Each structure stands twice: as structure tokens, then as C-alpha cells.
C-alpha positions as CSV (number, residue, x, y, z in Angstrom):
1,M,1.0,108.7,183.8
2,E,-0.1,108.5,180.1
3,I,1.8,105.3,179.7
4,C,-0.8,103.5,181.7
5,T,-3.8,104.4,179.5
6,D,-3.4,102.1,176.5
7,T,-4.9,98.6,176.6
8,F,-2.6,96.9,174.0
9,S,-1.8,93.8,176.0
10,T,-1.6,90.3,174.4
11,F,-0.8,87.0,175.8
12,F,0.0,84.2,173.4
13,M,1.2,80.6,173.6
14,R,3.4,79.5,170.7
15,G,5.2,76.2,171.3
16,K,6.8,76.8,174.7
17,E,6.6,80.5,174.8
18,T,4.2,82.9,176.6
19,A,4.6,86.6,176.2
20,E,3.0,89.9,176.9
21,I,3.6,92.9,174.5
22,W,3.0,96.6,175.0
23,K,3.4,99.6,172.7
24,V,5.0,102.6,174.3
25,Q,2.6,105.5,174.3
26,Q,4.8,108.1,175.9
27,D,8.5,108.6,176.6
28,C,9.5,107.0,179.9
29,T,11.9,104.5,181.4
30,L,11.5,100.8,181.2
31,M,10.9,100.5,184.9
32,E,8.1,103.1,184.7
33,L,6.4,101.2,181.9
34,L,6.6,97.8,183.5
35,Q,5.3,99.1,186.9
36,C,2.3,100.4,185.0
37,K,1.7,97.4,182.7
38,A,2.9,94.3,184.4
39,A,-0.2,93.5,186.4
40,G,0.9,95.1,189.7
41,A,4.4,93.4,189.7
42,S,6.8,94.7,192.4
43,K,10.2,96.2,191.6
44,S,11.9,93.1,192.8
45,R,9.8,90.9,190.5
46,I,10.6,93.2,187.5
47,K,14.3,93.1,188.3
48,E,14.1,89.3,188.5
49,W,12.6,89.2,185.0
50,L,15.4,91.5,183.7
51,S,18.1,89.4,185.3
52,Q,16.5,86.3,183.7
53,G,16.7,87.9,180.2
54,R,12.9,88.0,179.8
55,I,12.5,91.6,178.7
56,Y,13.0,92.8,175.1
57,V,12.8,96.4,173.8
58,S,12.2,96.5,170.1
59,G,13.5,93.0,169.7
60,K,16.7,93.5,171.8
61,K,17.1,91.9,175.2
62,V,17.7,94.4,178.0
63,T,18.7,94.0,181.7
64,D,18.8,97.7,182.8
65,P,15.5,99.0,184.2
66,R,16.6,102.6,183.5
67,V,16.6,102.1,179.7
68,P,14.8,105.1,178.2
69,L,11.8,104.3,176.0
70,Q,10.4,106.3,173.2
71,T,6.9,106.5,171.8
72,G,6.2,103.7,169.4
73,M,8.7,101.2,170.8
74,E,7.6,97.7,171.6
75,V,8.3,96.1,175.0
76,R,8.0,92.4,175.3
77,L,7.9,90.3,178.5
78,T,8.6,86.6,177.6
79,K,8.3,83.5,179.7
80,A,10.3,81.0,177.8
81,D,8.7,78.1,179.6
82,P,4.9,77.8,179.8
83,N,5.6,76.4,183.3
84,P,7.9,79.0,184.9
85,A,7.9,76.9,188.0
86,S,9.5,73.8,186.4
87,D,9.3,72.0,189.7
88,C,5.5,72.4,189.8
89,A,3.6,69.3,188.9
90,I,1.1,71.2,186.7
91,P,1.8,73.7,183.9
92,I,1.6,77.3,185.2
93,L,0.9,79.4,182.2
94,Y,0.8,82.8,184.0
95,E,1.7,84.1,187.4
96,D,1.9,87.5,188.9
97,E,1.6,89.0,192.5
98,Q,-2.2,88.2,192.6
99,L,-3.0,85.3,190.2
100,L,-2.0,81.9,189.0
101,L,-3.3,80.4,185.7
102,I,-2.8,76.7,185.0
103,N,-3.5,74.3,182.2
104,K,-5.2,71.6,184.3
105,P,-4.9,68.0,183.0
106,H,-7.9,65.8,182.8
107,G,-8.3,63.5,185.8
108,L,-7.3,66.1,188.4
109,L,-9.7,67.7,190.8
110,T,-9.8,71.4,191.1
111,N,-10.1,71.3,194.9
112,S,-11.5,69.1,197.7
113,P,-12.4,69.5,201.4
114,N,-10.2,66.4,202.0
115,P,-6.7,67.7,202.6
116,Q,-5.2,64.4,201.5
117,E,-6.9,64.4,198.1
118,M,-4.6,65.3,195.2
119,T,-5.9,68.4,193.6
120,A,-4.7,71.3,191.5
121,Q,-5.1,73.6,194.5
122,R,-2.9,71.3,196.7
123,L,-0.2,71.1,194.0
124,L,-0.2,74.9,193.7
125,N,0.0,75.4,197.5
126,E,3.0,73.0,197.6
127,Y,4.7,75.1,194.9
128,L,4.0,78.4,196.7
129,E,5.3,77.0,200.0
130,K,8.4,75.6,198.3
131,H,9.1,79.0,196.8
132,R,8.5,80.7,200.2
133,Q,5.6,82.8,198.9
134,R,3.5,83.8,201.9
135,C,0.1,83.0,200.3
136,H,-2.2,80.2,199.3
137,A,-4.0,79.3,196.1
138,H,-7.7,80.2,196.3
139,T,-10.2,78.8,193.7
140,I,-11.8,81.4,191.5
141,H,-13.7,78.9,189.3
142,R,-13.7,75.2,188.9
143,L,-13.4,72.5,186.2
144,D,-14.8,69.0,186.5
145,R,-12.2,66.3,187.3
146,E,-12.2,65.0,183.8
147,T,-12.3,68.4,182.1
148,S,-8.9,69.8,181.1
149,G,-7.9,73.4,180.3
150,L,-7.5,76.9,181.7
151,L,-8.1,77.3,185.4
152,L,-7.5,80.5,187.4
153,F,-6.5,80.8,191.0
154,A,-5.9,83.8,193.3
155,K,-3.1,84.2,195.8
156,D,-5.4,86.1,198.1
157,K,-8.9,85.4,199.3
158,K,-9.9,89.0,198.6
159,I,-8.8,88.7,195.0
160,A,-10.9,85.5,194.6
161,L,-13.9,87.3,196.0
162,M,-13.5,90.1,193.5
163,F,-14.1,87.6,190.8
164,E,-16.9,85.8,192.7
165,D,-18.8,89.0,193.4
166,H,-18.4,90.5,189.9
167,W,-17.9,87.4,187.7
168,K,-19.9,88.7,184.7
169,E,-18.1,92.0,184.7
170,R,-14.6,90.5,185.0
171,V,-14.7,87.4,182.9
172,Y,-16.1,88.3,179.5
173,D,-15.2,85.4,177.2
174,R,-15.0,81.8,178.4
175,R,-15.0,79.1,175.8
176,Y,-14.6,75.3,175.6
177,V,-14.2,72.8,172.9
178,A,-15.8,69.4,173.0
179,V,-16.0,66.2,170.9
180,I,-19.6,65.2,170.6
181,H,-21.2,62.0,169.4
182,G,-23.0,62.8,166.2
183,T,-23.5,66.4,165.1
184,L,-25.4,69.5,166.1
185,P,-28.9,70.3,164.9
186,Q,-27.5,73.4,163.1
187,A,-23.9,74.7,162.6
188,E,-24.3,77.6,165.0
189,G,-26.9,78.5,167.6
190,E,-27.7,78.6,171.3
191,I,-29.6,76.6,173.9
192,S,-31.1,77.9,177.2
193,S,-32.9,76.2,180.0
194,W,-33.2,75.9,183.8
195,L,-30.8,73.5,185.4
196,K,-31.5,71.8,188.8
197,E,-29.9,68.9,190.6
198,N,-31.9,65.9,191.8
199,R,-31.2,63.9,195.0
200,Q,-28.7,61.8,193.1
201,F,-26.7,65.0,192.2
202,V,-27.6,64.7,188.6
203,S,-28.5,67.9,186.8
204,Y,-31.6,67.9,184.7
205,S,-32.9,70.5,182.3
206,T,-36.3,72.0,181.6
207,P,-37.4,74.8,179.2
208,Y,-39.4,76.4,182.1
209,D,-38.4,77.6,185.5
210,N,-38.0,74.5,187.7
211,G,-36.7,76.3,190.7
212,G,-33.1,75.9,189.5
213,K,-30.8,78.3,187.7
214,F,-31.1,79.7,184.2
215,A,-28.4,78.6,181.8
216,L,-27.4,79.8,178.4
217,T,-24.8,78.2,176.1
218,R,-23.8,79.3,172.6
219,Y,-22.4,76.7,170.3
220,R,-20.6,76.5,166.9
221,L,-19.6,73.5,164.8
222,I,-15.8,73.5,164.1
223,Q,-15.5,70.2,162.1
224,A,-17.6,67.1,161.6
225,G,-16.4,63.6,161.1
226,P,-18.3,60.3,160.3
227,H,-19.3,59.6,163.9
228,F,-18.0,62.5,166.0
229,S,-17.9,66.3,165.7
230,L,-15.7,69.0,167.2
231,V,-17.6,72.0,168.5
232,E,-16.9,75.2,170.4
233,L,-19.1,76.2,173.3
234,R,-19.3,79.7,174.8
235,L,-20.7,80.0,178.3
236,E,-23.0,83.0,179.0
237,T,-23.7,81.5,182.4
238,G,-21.6,79.2,184.5
239,R,-23.8,76.5,185.9
240,K,-22.7,73.1,187.2
241,N,-22.4,70.6,184.3
242,Q,-24.0,73.2,182.0
243,I,-22.3,72.2,178.8
244,R,-22.7,68.5,179.3
245,V,-26.4,68.8,180.0
246,H,-27.1,71.2,177.2
247,L,-25.3,69.0,174.7
248,Q,-27.3,66.0,175.9
249,D,-30.5,68.1,175.4
250,L,-29.4,68.7,171.8
251,G,-29.0,65.0,171.2
252,A,-25.2,65.4,170.8
253,P,-23.7,64.4,174.1
254,V,-20.0,64.9,174.9
255,A,-18.0,61.8,174.0
256,G,-16.6,60.0,177.0
257,D,-19.2,61.4,179.4
258,P,-20.3,58.6,181.9
259,K,-23.0,60.8,183.4
260,Y,-24.7,62.6,180.5
261,G,-23.3,60.7,177.6
262,D,-24.5,57.8,175.4
263,G,-21.7,55.3,176.2
264,S,-19.3,56.5,173.4
265,N,-15.7,56.9,174.7
266,P,-13.3,57.1,171.7
267,I,-10.1,58.3,173.5
268,G,-10.7,57.1,177.1
269,R,-11.5,60.5,178.6
270,L,-14.2,63.1,178.8
271,C,-13.7,65.1,175.5
272,L,-14.2,68.6,177.0
273,H,-11.4,71.2,177.2
274,A,-11.5,74.8,178.5
275,Y,-9.4,76.5,175.8
276,R,-10.1,80.3,176.1
277,L,-10.3,82.6,179.1
278,Y,-10.5,86.4,178.7
279,F,-10.8,88.6,181.8
280,F,-10.0,91.9,183.3
281,H,-7.3,91.9,186.0
282,P,-8.9,92.7,189.3
283,L,-6.4,95.3,190.4
284,T,-5.2,96.9,187.2
285,G,-8.3,96.5,185.1
286,K,-6.2,95.3,182.2
287,A,-7.7,92.9,179.7
288,L,-5.8,89.6,179.7
289,H,-6.3,87.0,176.9
290,F,-5.4,83.4,177.3
291,E,-5.9,80.4,174.9
292,T,-4.5,76.9,174.8
293,A,-4.3,74.4,171.9
294,I,-7.1,72.0,171.3
295,P,-5.9,68.5,172.5
296,A,-4.6,66.5,169.6
297,P,-6.6,63.4,170.4
298,F,-9.8,65.4,169.9
299,Y,-8.9,65.7,166.2
300,E,-8.3,62.0,165.9
301,T,-11.9,61.2,166.8
302,L,-12.9,63.0,163.6
303,K,-11.3,60.1,161.6
304,M,-13.1,57.4,163.5
């Protein structure tokens, strides 16, 4: 159907609201549009959204899936709580039949081979079991324990492998913000090197091929303070500890980094946050855009 061809799809977070908005491209019913647009959601899931009052047509709340839509109308799916699973211990920012997106707090592991270890994956599995969803959370990518921010999981191993096998094609914009000690050599630029771990599991960087993996990071200064600066980092490759090592190479290590830092720890945590994740849905191919707010304490360091 023609209603499936447009790509106008926007997720935004404003206070405690997350929403997705579509422009109607061809006359159809509400159910027809949602089945095409809502990331592979089942009819039962769509009816649940309607009963919860989460669907708006041209600003008016609707509960009937048979509502006729006309070209140019705007349909909005809202999730009034950024954690729709209020009984989940971590904020779930987005959920559909295949994916779970969370805002991971710092101090929490992504996953662990130890089943007794408290991890984001374990908390999500507990949530899925509690809600009788016959699936498990599978890691798509990872964040260090002390790094906060956007972290994506799949509800099916095959979906996770779709990302793993075609990461560069599916994830096209992944950015972090960091507080660094000092400032950057220039306001905007890039750094590339080869990264390899030594026997102590510490990554080291060389400008030549050391047998490790090539890494490329683009950086941009957001704001500078007397002793610390806020910077944006865009990953062109996804190597272990890439940002932390590259900022160390630039002489501007991440504040609060016990491994690659210089001892500065202004707010008692690693000042690194994954704030943007843009990717194509593995089944629908739809472009999904997610961003979170920069942690407020990061701005406080600029006054120190």
C-alpha cells in the first residue's frame, strides 16, 4: 500500500513523553496505517495502544481502529511515560515486538556471564518474564559499566544477529557526550588509530597497524569551562574503549576515568553518556531516531 512508502517518522523525548508521528500519504483506515508504520506491531498491541488513549489523529484522541484517515492528516502514537513498564527497574524508552531501548544508568553492567550479576539484560529479562512475554533480551551492543545512555536490546537472537552482521548499514549515527579535562586541540576534528589490548586488558593506540583494529572518532567542542570541557563524539567504528583511548591520545582524557584518565573526577563518575542512536528497524527498514538529554551534572563541571 502507498501508505507504507513515506519515511516521516520521528521519536522525541520531551519531559516525560515519547512519541512517534506520521503524515498520512493516502486515504486509509487508522488500523491500516498503524500496521504499516508501527514497527511490525500486532493488531492486539495496536488495540492496546488505542484502549490506553495513546493514539491521536490531528490532535484528537481516538480509540476506534476503523477511523478513516485522509491524506495530510497527522497520526501520533504517544507513550506518556518514558518507562512504559513502570515496574521495570530501568527506564524503557521504546519497545515493540522486536526491540527494547533503555536509558542505562551509570554503574550498571550491560550483561555478564555470571547469572547472579545485576545487569541491564537481567533486569529486562525479569520485566519480560513478569509480563509473560515469551522472549529474552539479547544484547545488540554494549556500554561500559560506568557509561550511561541509550542501549538497544533485541527480543530475538535472530534480530540481534541482523544488527551484528550488518552494523554499519543499520546503525548510521551513534554519538556520545563527554566531559574532558582541559580542552581539545581544535574545536572540531577527527582522530584515527589502531587499537589493541595488552595482557592487562588495557587498550593502547598506535598510528600504524599494530595487529589490532582500526578506529575512527569524530569530535566537536560543545562548551569549554575553566578546567573542563563538554564535547560530542561520533563513532565511525565501534571498538572497545575507543572514545576513552582516543581522548587520552588527544591529551584531553574523560573526567572520572580511572583507566585512561588523569585522576580528575569532578562528579564522582565517568563523564561519558551515549545520547544519540539513529538506526534502521531490522524488519520494517524504517529510520528510528532517539536522543536523550545530556546529564545535568556534566554542565556543572563547566563552572568548576
